[in-house]
Every structure is written in structure tokens, then in C-alpha cells.
C-alpha positions as a Markdown table, in Angstrom:
| # | Residue | x | y | z |
|---|---|---|---|---|
| 1 | Met | -13.9 | -10.6 | 5.7 |
| 2 | Pro | -13.0 | -12.6 | 2.6 |
| 3 | Leu | -13.5 | -11.1 | -0.8 |
| 4 | Thr | -15.7 | -13.1 | -3.1 |
| 5 | Gly | -14.8 | -11.4 | -6.4 |
| 6 | Tyr | -15.8 | -8.3 | -8.2 |
| 7 | Ser | -19.3 | -6.9 | -7.8 |
| 8 | Pro | -20.3 | -3.3 | -8.8 |
| 9 | Met | -21.8 | -2.5 | -5.5 |
| 10 | Tyr | -19.8 | 0.7 | -5.2 |
| 11 | Glu | -19.6 | 3.1 | -8.2 |
| 12 | Leu | -16.8 | 5.5 | -9.0 |
| 13 | Asp | -18.2 | 8.2 | -11.3 |
| 14 | Phe | -15.5 | 7.7 | -13.9 |
| 15 | Glu | -16.5 | 4.0 | -14.1 |
| 16 | Ser | -20.2 | 4.5 | -14.7 |
| 17 | Ala | -20.1 | 3.5 | -18.3 |
| 18 | Val | -18.1 | 0.4 | -17.5 |
| 19 | Leu | -20.6 | -0.6 | -14.8 |
| 20 | Glu | -23.5 | -0.2 | -17.1 |
| 21 | Ile | -21.9 | -2.6 | -19.5 |
| 22 | Asp | -21.3 | -5.0 | -16.6 |
| 23 | Arg | -25.0 | -4.9 | -15.8 |
| 24 | Gln | -25.8 | -5.7 | -19.4 |
| 25 | Ile | -23.5 | -8.7 | -19.4 |
| 26 | Glu | -24.9 | -9.9 | -16.1 |
| 27 | Ala | -28.5 | -9.6 | -17.3 |
| 28 | Leu | -27.6 | -11.7 | -20.5 |
| 29 | Glu | -25.8 | -14.3 | -18.5 |
| 30 | Glu | -28.8 | -14.8 | -16.2 |
| 31 | Lys | -31.2 | -15.6 | -19.1 |
| 32 | Pro | -32.3 | -19.2 | -19.4 |
| 33 | Asp | -31.3 | -19.3 | -23.0 |
| 34 | Arg | -27.9 | -17.8 | -22.4 |
| 35 | Asp | -26.2 | -19.7 | -25.2 |
| 36 | Arg | -28.1 | -17.6 | -27.8 |
| 37 | Phe | -26.3 | -14.5 | -26.5 |
| 38 | Glu | -22.7 | -15.7 | -26.4 |
| 39 | Thr | -21.6 | -13.5 | -29.3 |
| 40 | Glu | -23.3 | -10.4 | -27.8 |
| 41 | Ile | -21.7 | -11.2 | -24.4 |
| 42 | Ala | -18.3 | -11.5 | -26.0 |
| 43 | Gln | -18.7 | -8.2 | -27.8 |
| 44 | Leu | -19.8 | -6.4 | -24.6 |
| 45 | Arg | -16.8 | -7.8 | -22.7 |
| 46 | Gln | -14.4 | -6.6 | -25.4 |
| 47 | Thr | -16.0 | -3.2 | -25.4 |
| 48 | Arg | -15.8 | -3.1 | -21.6 |
| 49 | Asp | -12.1 | -4.1 | -21.6 |
| 50 | Glu | -11.2 | -1.4 | -24.2 |
| 51 | Leu | -13.0 | 1.2 | -22.1 |
| 52 | Leu | -11.2 | 0.1 | -18.9 |
| 53 | Arg | -7.9 | 0.3 | -20.7 |
| 54 | Lys | -8.7 | 3.9 | -21.7 |
| 55 | Ile | -10.0 | 5.0 | -18.3 |
| 56 | Tyr | -7.3 | 3.3 | -16.2 |
| 57 | Gly | -4.6 | 4.4 | -18.5 |
| 58 | Asn | -5.4 | 8.0 | -17.9 |
| 59 | Leu | -6.4 | 8.3 | -14.3 |
| 60 | Thr | -5.7 | 11.6 | -12.6 |
| 61 | Pro | -3.9 | 11.5 | -9.2 |
| 62 | Trp | -7.1 | 12.2 | -7.3 |
| 63 | Gln | -8.9 | 9.4 | -9.2 |
| 64 | Thr | -6.0 | 7.1 | -8.3 |
| 65 | Val | -6.5 | 7.9 | -4.6 |
| 66 | Arg | -10.1 | 7.0 | -4.9 |
| 67 | Val | -9.4 | 3.7 | -6.6 |
| 68 | Ser | -6.9 | 2.9 | -3.8 |
| 69 | Arg | -9.8 | 3.3 | -1.3 |
| 70 | His | -12.3 | 1.2 | -3.2 |
| 71 | Pro | -14.3 | -0.9 | -0.7 |
| 72 | Leu | -13.6 | -4.1 | -2.6 |
| 73 | Arg | -9.9 | -3.5 | -3.0 |
| 74 | Pro | -7.9 | -6.3 | -1.4 |
| 75 | His | -6.4 | -5.5 | 2.0 |
| 76 | Ala | -3.4 | -7.0 | 3.7 |
| 77 | Asp | -5.4 | -9.8 | 5.4 |
| 78 | Asp | -6.9 | -10.6 | 2.0 |
| 79 | Tyr | -3.5 | -11.0 | 0.4 |
| 80 | Val | -2.3 | -13.1 | 3.3 |
| 81 | Arg | -5.3 | -15.4 | 2.8 |
| 82 | Met | -4.7 | -15.6 | -0.9 |
| 83 | Met | -0.9 | -15.9 | -0.9 |
| 84 | Cys | 0.0 | -17.7 | 2.3 |
| 85 | Arg | 0.0 | -21.2 | 3.7 |
| 86 | Asp | 0.3 | -22.1 | 7.4 |
| 87 | Phe | -0.2 | -18.5 | 8.5 |
| 88 | Cys | 0.0 | -18.0 | 12.3 |
| 89 | Glu | -0.9 | -14.6 | 13.6 |
| 90 | Leu | 1.2 | -13.1 | 16.5 |
| 91 | His | -0.3 | -10.5 | 18.9 |
| 92 | Gly | 0.8 | -7.9 | 21.3 |
| 93 | Asp | 3.8 | -5.6 | 21.9 |
| 94 | Arg | 4.7 | -6.8 | 25.5 |
| 95 | His | 4.4 | -3.1 | 26.7 |
| 96 | Phe | 0.8 | -2.0 | 26.4 |
| 97 | Gly | -1.4 | -4.4 | 24.4 |
| 98 | Asp | -2.4 | -5.6 | 20.9 |
| 99 | Asp | -3.3 | -3.2 | 18.1 |
| 100 | Pro | -5.7 | -4.8 | 15.6 |
| 101 | Ala | -4.7 | -2.2 | 13.0 |
| 102 | Ile | -1.4 | -4.1 | 12.5 |
| 103 | Leu | -1.5 | -7.6 | 11.3 |
| 104 | Ser | 1.7 | -9.7 | 12.0 |
| 105 | Gly | 2.5 | -13.4 | 11.8 |
| 106 | Phe | 4.6 | -16.1 | 10.2 |
| 107 | Gly | 3.6 | -18.0 | 7.1 |
| 108 | Arg | 4.7 | -19.4 | 3.8 |
| 109 | Ile | 4.7 | -17.6 | 0.5 |
| 110 | Gly | 5.3 | -20.2 | -2.1 |
| 111 | Ser | 8.1 | -22.3 | -0.5 |
| 112 | Arg | 9.5 | -19.5 | 1.5 |
| 113 | Lys | 8.9 | -19.0 | 5.2 |
| 114 | Val | 8.4 | -15.3 | 6.0 |
| 115 | Leu | 7.2 | -12.9 | 8.6 |
| 116 | Ile | 4.3 | -10.8 | 7.2 |
| 117 | Ile | 3.3 | -7.5 | 8.6 |
| 118 | Gly | 0.5 | -5.3 | 7.2 |
| 119 | His | -2.1 | -2.7 | 8.0 |
| 120 | Arg | -5.5 | -4.1 | 8.7 |
| 121 | Lys | -8.4 | -1.8 | 7.7 |
| 122 | Gly | -11.5 | -3.9 | 8.2 |
| 123 | Arg | -14.5 | -4.5 | 6.0 |
| 124 | Thr | -17.6 | -4.1 | 8.0 |
| 125 | Thr | -18.4 | -0.9 | 10.1 |
| 126 | Glu | -17.6 | -2.9 | 13.3 |
| 127 | Glu | -14.3 | -4.1 | 11.9 |
| 128 | Lys | -13.3 | -0.7 | 10.7 |
| 129 | Ile | -13.9 | 0.9 | 14.1 |
| 130 | Arg | -12.0 | -1.9 | 15.9 |
| 131 | Cys | -9.1 | -1.5 | 13.5 |
| 132 | His | -9.2 | 2.4 | 13.6 |
| 133 | Phe | -9.7 | 2.4 | 9.8 |
| 134 | Gly | -6.1 | 1.1 | 9.3 |
| 135 | Cys | -4.5 | 3.9 | 11.5 |
| 136 | Ala | -2.1 | 2.2 | 13.8 |
| 137 | His | -1.3 | 3.2 | 17.4 |
| 138 | Pro | 2.2 | 3.1 | 18.9 |
| 139 | Glu | 1.6 | -0.4 | 20.3 |
| 140 | Gly | 1.0 | -1.5 | 16.7 |
| 141 | Tyr | 4.4 | -0.3 | 15.5 |
| 142 | Arg | 6.1 | -1.8 | 18.6 |
| 143 | Lys | 4.3 | -5.1 | 17.9 |
| 144 | Ala | 5.7 | -4.9 | 14.3 |
| 145 | Leu | 9.2 | -4.3 | 15.5 |
| 146 | Leu | 9.1 | -7.0 | 18.1 |
| 147 | Lys | 8.1 | -9.6 | 15.4 |
| 148 | Met | 10.7 | -8.2 | 13.0 |
| 149 | Lys | 13.4 | -8.8 | 15.7 |
| 150 | Leu | 12.0 | -12.4 | 16.0 |
| 151 | Ala | 12.3 | -12.9 | 12.3 |
| 152 | Glu | 15.9 | -11.6 | 12.4 |
| 153 | Lys | 16.7 | -14.0 | 15.1 |
| 154 | Tyr | 15.5 | -17.0 | 13.1 |
| 155 | Arg | 16.9 | -15.6 | 9.8 |
| 156 | Leu | 13.6 | -15.3 | 8.1 |
| 157 | Pro | 12.8 | -12.5 | 5.6 |
| 158 | Val | 10.3 | -9.8 | 6.4 |
| 159 | Val | 7.4 | -8.8 | 4.0 |
| 160 | Thr | 5.4 | -5.7 | 4.8 |
| 161 | Leu | 2.1 | -4.7 | 3.1 |
| 162 | Ile | 1.4 | -1.0 | 3.6 |
| 163 | Asp | -2.1 | 0.4 | 3.4 |
| 164 | Thr | -2.9 | 3.2 | 5.8 |
| 165 | Pro | -4.0 | 6.9 | 5.5 |
| 166 | Gly | -1.6 | 7.6 | 8.4 |
| 167 | Ala | -0.8 | 6.8 | 12.0 |
| 168 | Tyr | -3.6 | 7.3 | 14.5 |
| 169 | Pro | -3.5 | 10.9 | 15.6 |
| 170 | Gly | -5.4 | 10.7 | 18.9 |
| 171 | Leu | -4.4 | 11.9 | 22.3 |
| 172 | Gly | -3.8 | 8.4 | 23.7 |
| 173 | Ser | -1.4 | 7.6 | 20.8 |
| 174 | Glu | 0.6 | 10.7 | 21.5 |
| 175 | Gln | 0.7 | 10.0 | 25.2 |
| 176 | Arg | 2.1 | 6.5 | 24.5 |
| 177 | Gly | 4.8 | 7.8 | 22.2 |
| 178 | Gln | 3.5 | 7.6 | 18.6 |
| 179 | Ala | 6.4 | 9.6 | 17.1 |
| 180 | Glu | 9.0 | 7.7 | 19.1 |
| 181 | Ala | 7.6 | 4.3 | 18.1 |
| 182 | Ile | 7.7 | 5.2 | 14.4 |
| 183 | Ala | 11.2 | 6.7 | 14.6 |
| 184 | Arg | 12.4 | 3.6 | 16.5 |
| 185 | Asn | 11.0 | 1.4 | 13.7 |
| 186 | Leu | 12.8 | 3.5 | 11.0 |
| 187 | Leu | 16.1 | 3.1 | 12.9 |
| 188 | Glu | 15.7 | -0.6 | 13.6 |
| 189 | Met | 14.4 | -1.6 | 10.2 |
| 190 | Ser | 17.4 | 0.1 | 8.6 |
| 191 | Arg | 19.7 | -2.3 | 10.3 |
| 192 | Leu | 17.8 | -5.5 | 10.4 |
| 193 | Arg | 20.2 | -8.3 | 9.4 |
| 194 | Thr | 17.6 | -10.1 | 7.2 |
| 195 | Pro | 15.9 | -9.3 | 3.9 |
| 196 | Val | 13.0 | -6.8 | 4.0 |
| 197 | Val | 10.6 | -6.3 | 1.2 |
| 198 | Cys | 7.9 | -3.6 | 1.4 |
| 199 | Val | 4.8 | -3.1 | -0.9 |
| 200 | Val | 2.3 | -0.2 | -0.8 |
| 201 | Ile | -0.9 | -2.1 | -1.7 |
| 202 | Gly | -3.3 | 0.8 | -1.3 |
| 203 | Glu | -2.8 | 4.0 | 0.7 |
| 204 | Gly | 0.7 | 5.0 | 1.9 |
| 205 | Gly | 0.1 | 7.9 | 4.2 |
| 206 | Ser | 3.0 | 9.7 | 6.0 |
| 207 | Gly | 4.8 | 8.2 | 9.0 |
| 208 | Gly | 2.0 | 5.6 | 9.3 |
| 209 | Ala | 3.3 | 4.0 | 6.1 |
| 210 | Leu | 7.0 | 4.7 | 6.9 |
| 211 | Gly | 6.7 | 2.9 | 10.2 |
| 212 | Ile | 6.8 | -0.5 | 8.3 |
| 213 | Gly | 8.2 | 0.9 | 5.0 |
| 214 | Val | 12.0 | 0.7 | 5.3 |
| 215 | Gly | 13.2 | -2.2 | 3.1 |
| 216 | Asp | 15.8 | -3.5 | 0.7 |
| 217 | Arg | 13.1 | -3.4 | -2.0 |
| 218 | Val | 10.1 | -1.1 | -1.9 |
| 219 | Ala | 7.3 | -1.4 | -4.5 |
| 220 | Met | 3.8 | 0.0 | -5.2 |
| 221 | Leu | 0.8 | -1.4 | -6.9 |
| 222 | Thr | -0.2 | 0.6 | -9.9 |
| 223 | His | -3.2 | 2.3 | -8.3 |
| 224 | Ala | -1.7 | 2.9 | -4.9 |
| 225 | Trp | -0.5 | 6.2 | -3.5 |
| 226 | Tyr | 2.4 | 7.1 | -1.3 |
| 227 | Ser | 3.0 | 10.6 | 0.1 |
| 228 | Val | 3.8 | 12.7 | 3.2 |
| 229 | Ile | 0.1 | 13.6 | 3.6 |
| 230 | Ser | -3.2 | 12.7 | 2.1 |
| 231 | Pro | -4.7 | 15.1 | -0.5 |
| 232 | Glu | -7.5 | 16.0 | 1.9 |
| 233 | Gly | -5.0 | 16.9 | 4.7 |
| 234 | Cys | -2.9 | 18.9 | 2.2 |
| 235 | Ala | -6.0 | 20.8 | 0.9 |
| 236 | Ala | -7.2 | 21.6 | 4.4 |
| 237 | Ile | -3.8 | 23.1 | 5.2 |
| 238 | Leu | -3.3 | 25.1 | 2.0 |
| 239 | Trp | -6.8 | 26.1 | 1.1 |
| 240 | Lys | -8.5 | 25.7 | 4.5 |
| 241 | Glu | -11.1 | 23.5 | 2.8 |
| 242 | Ala | -11.1 | 20.0 | 1.4 |
| 243 | Asn | -13.4 | 19.5 | -1.5 |
| 244 | Glu | -13.3 | 18.0 | -5.0 |
| 245 | Gln | -11.5 | 20.9 | -6.5 |
| 246 | Thr | -8.8 | 21.4 | -3.7 |
| 247 | Asn | -8.4 | 17.6 | -3.3 |
| 248 | Thr | -7.7 | 17.3 | -7.0 |
| 249 | Leu | -5.1 | 20.2 | -6.9 |
| 250 | Ala | -3.4 | 18.7 | -3.8 |
| 251 | Ala | -3.2 | 15.3 | -5.3 |
| 252 | Glu | -1.5 | 16.7 | -8.4 |
| 253 | Ser | 0.9 | 18.7 | -6.4 |
| 254 | Leu | 2.0 | 15.9 | -4.1 |
| 255 | Asn | 3.4 | 13.6 | -6.8 |
| 256 | Leu | 1.8 | 10.7 | -4.9 |
| 257 | Val | 1.1 | 8.1 | -7.7 |
| 258 | Ala | 3.3 | 5.1 | -8.4 |
| 259 | Ala | 4.9 | 6.6 | -11.5 |
| 260 | Asp | 6.0 | 9.8 | -9.6 |
| 261 | Asn | 7.4 | 7.8 | -6.7 |
| 262 | Leu | 9.4 | 5.6 | -9.1 |
| 263 | Lys | 10.7 | 8.6 | -11.0 |
| 264 | His | 11.9 | 10.3 | -7.8 |
| 265 | Gly | 13.5 | 7.1 | -6.5 |
| 266 | Leu | 11.2 | 6.6 | -3.5 |
| 267 | Val | 10.2 | 3.1 | -4.7 |
| 268 | Asp | 12.1 | 0.5 | -6.7 |
| 269 | Ala | 9.3 | -1.0 | -8.8 |
| 270 | Ile | 5.7 | -0.8 | -9.8 |
| 271 | Ile | 3.6 | -4.0 | -9.7 |
| 272 | Glu | 1.0 | -3.9 | -12.4 |
| 273 | Glu | -2.5 | -4.5 | -11.3 |
| 274 | Pro | -5.1 | -6.5 | -13.4 |
| 275 | Leu | -7.1 | -4.5 | -15.9 |
| 276 | Gly | -9.5 | -2.2 | -14.1 |
| 277 | Gly | -7.7 | -2.4 | -10.8 |
| 278 | Ala | -7.1 | -5.0 | -8.0 |
| 279 | His | -10.8 | -4.7 | -6.9 |
| 280 | Arg | -11.9 | -6.3 | -10.2 |
| 281 | Asp | -9.5 | -9.3 | -9.9 |
| 282 | Pro | -8.2 | -9.8 | -6.4 |
| 283 | Glu | -6.8 | -13.3 | -7.2 |
| 284 | Gly | -5.0 | -11.9 | -10.2 |
| 285 | Ser | -3.5 | -9.1 | -8.2 |
| 286 | Ser | -2.4 | -11.5 | -5.5 |
| 287 | Glu | -0.6 | -13.7 | -8.1 |
| 288 | Arg | 1.3 | -10.7 | -9.4 |
| 289 | Leu | 2.2 | -9.6 | -5.9 |
| 290 | Gln | 3.3 | -13.0 | -4.9 |
| 291 | Thr | 5.5 | -13.4 | -8.0 |
| 292 | Trp | 7.2 | -10.1 | -7.4 |
| 293 | Ile | 7.8 | -10.8 | -3.7 |
| 294 | Leu | 9.3 | -14.3 | -4.4 |
| 295 | Asp | 11.6 | -12.9 | -7.1 |
| 296 | Gln | 12.9 | -10.3 | -4.7 |
| 297 | Leu | 13.4 | -12.7 | -1.9 |
| 298 | Ser | 15.2 | -15.1 | -4.2 |
| 299 | Asp | 17.6 | -12.3 | -5.2 |
| 300 | Leu | 18.1 | -11.0 | -1.6 |
| 301 | Ser | 18.6 | -14.4 | -0.1 |
| 302 | Arg | 22.0 | -14.6 | -1.8 |
| 303 | Val | 23.3 | -11.4 | -0.1 |
| 304 | Gln | 25.2 | -11.5 | 3.1 |
| 305 | Pro | 23.6 | -9.8 | 6.1 |
| 306 | Glu | 26.3 | -7.2 | 6.4 |
| 307 | Thr | 25.9 | -6.3 | 2.8 |
| 308 | Leu | 22.1 | -6.1 | 3.1 |
| 309 | Val | 22.4 | -3.5 | 5.9 |
| 310 | Arg | 25.0 | -1.5 | 4.1 |
| 311 | Arg | 23.1 | -1.4 | 0.8 |
| 312 | Arg | 19.8 | -0.6 | 2.6 |
| 313 | Phe | 21.5 | 2.4 | 4.4 |
| 314 | Glu | 23.0 | 3.7 | 1.2 |
| 315 | Lys | 19.7 | 3.3 | -0.7 |
| 316 | Phe | 17.7 | 5.5 | 1.8 |
| 317 | Arg | 20.7 | 7.9 | 2.3 |
| 318 | Glu | 20.6 | 8.7 | -1.5 |
| 319 | Ile | 16.9 | 9.6 | -1.6 |
| 320 | Gly | 16.4 | 13.3 | -2.0 |
| 321 | Pro | 19.8 | 14.7 | -2.8 |
| 322 | Val | 20.4 | 18.2 | -1.6 |
| 323 | Val | 21.3 | 20.6 | -4.4 |
| 324 | Ser | 23.3 | 23.7 | -3.5 |
| 325 | Met | 22.1 | 26.8 | -5.2 |
| 326 | Glu | 24.1 | 30.1 | -5.5 |
| 327 | Met | 22.4 | 33.0 | -3.7 |
| 328 | Pro | 24.6 | 36.1 | -4.4 |
| 329 | Glu | 22.6 | 38.3 | -2.1 |
| 330 | Val | 23.0 | 36.0 | 0.9 |
| 331 | Glu | 26.7 | 35.4 | 0.1 |
| 332 | Ala | 27.4 | 39.1 | -0.2 |
| 333 | Ala | 25.7 | 39.7 | 3.1 |
| 334 | Asn | 27.7 | 37.0 | 4.8 |
| 335 | Arg | 31.0 | 38.4 | 3.4 |
| 336 | Gly | 30.0 | 41.9 | 4.6 |
């Protein structure tokens, strides 16, 4: 379902003052004698932008998670529509069936032919149910891997757009090998002999995100999150209840925002979103995403396949170094 631009149909509580200014601007713009109010409209826009800078420059981790789930935030299929020409979607995993939660196909970003893979969440209730709210089944990850192998064969780069709360946890998924499918993707993506660029555009939840997240370059949009578990899942485990308070505590503890992931070396870059988030300016967000992807592909295209694989392996091997700590009691016990 194409995005038509920003509309304050959905309100975040910390945006209420901004949305009130938006409504004032809209009311003035709809007046027949609009020209009389140009100065007032300009002042309101300046006030709104200053307020947005203040709010979005100081979001808490839990607020960032809520922004990443905004109903008007661009999804993978929206970015494909805005960035790509000649997109041809490919379906099926040749084992079980087609998973609508995973979008895959060939297209052009700028002048470059690429394979694009992304999570599809859906917009309407019907689409969300059909796409399992962006939670892929094992056939989705097998479909993604099959298309990646095809891209490798034709020496085309792979671009993945990650946006999922996690892999689908149902009984059928487990029976069809959910864990094995994700593990297989981690293995095979690590040794693909073609450039791989990954971007977390919204939610980056657990193995569901990792299943298409092993790349030469990994980035996050400013208001995306990337973690081993969602705040609600973490809160339910630690405090046996997920509410505003426990979700806030969990989000702070998980270090899931873009700045934390960059600090800990889990991503290579942060792609700045337009003022007020991607949901306010989808086209502007798409332009920034496209520019970053093309820059990375231009750089990676000069690297030999063997070097790509070696560097990719070293990159992920170095994440999370193990620090040995002295434990006198344990050492004494072992000597005894």
C-alpha cells in the first residue's frame, strides 16, 4: 500500500504538541484567503521544526522503539517502490512454498542492478495477517537464500532491508526448521562471493533480523532498533509483565538504539532520517538510504570476491571480544 506522505492520523504522546501545530498550519492553509497568513504559517513551521529537533534529539530508547513502529513509517516495499526501477519480484523457496513476509527480487538502484531482500509487514489488517506482521517463516529465509545464490551466480550485489520484530514463533515454523533455516543463512551469507549491504530500516529483532543481516556493510536508520529481543519480550522474562514501566527499563538495558549498536561495533554506520523521522518524509528518507547504499556498492565493487569473504568473516569474528578476568577463588580451587 503506497505511502502518500505524512498525515497525523496516528499520535505518539510525546509528539502531541507538534501535531497540534500541524493542525493549526493545515487549518490556515485551507483558508480561501491563505495568502494573508503566509507569515503566520512560516512562523508556525519554524516553531514546529524547532520542537521536532528538541524532541527527536532526546528520544528515550523506548520512544525510539515506538517511532520505529509508526504506522506511516516506510516499509521495505515502500523503499523498493521509491528507490528502484524495473523491479521484478521472485517467489518461492522450491521446498515448501512462498512466504509473503519476505520480499525478494531484482531491480535497479540508480544505475546498479541489485538483488533486494526485505521484510514485508503489510499496511492494512488483511495485509498484516497475510504477512504475519513481518515475522518470516523458514520458507521465507530459504527463499531469501535461494535468491542470494542466484545473485552470486550472476555477480550482482545483495541489498537487504531489515524490519521485523522477530522470526515467526509458531509450531509450524518450528516443525519446518526455523532455527536451521536462520543458521543456514548466517553460514551462507558469510561466504557469498558478492557484495552484501544490510540496513535496519525499522525493527531489528533477534534471529529474524540476523537471518538476512550478515553483510559487508551494516547500517541502521536513526530511529530503528536492533537487539537480541524486543523490550516487551525482555520485560516479560525479567519482570513477568510487559507494561510502560518495564518496557522502558528493558529498552534502556538492551542498548538497542542506533548509537549503542554503532558504539559496540554491531553496525558500521547510522543513516540520518529527515527531521521528525522517516514517517514525516518518506521520500527524503528514501533518498538518503539510496545515497548510502550506492556509496557502499561503489566501494565494494572494487574488492575481489575472495577479499570480500575474508573481510566479512573477520568483521563478524571481531564482534564481542571475550575478556578474560582473573578469578582467584576459582583458580585456587582448580590448583587444589
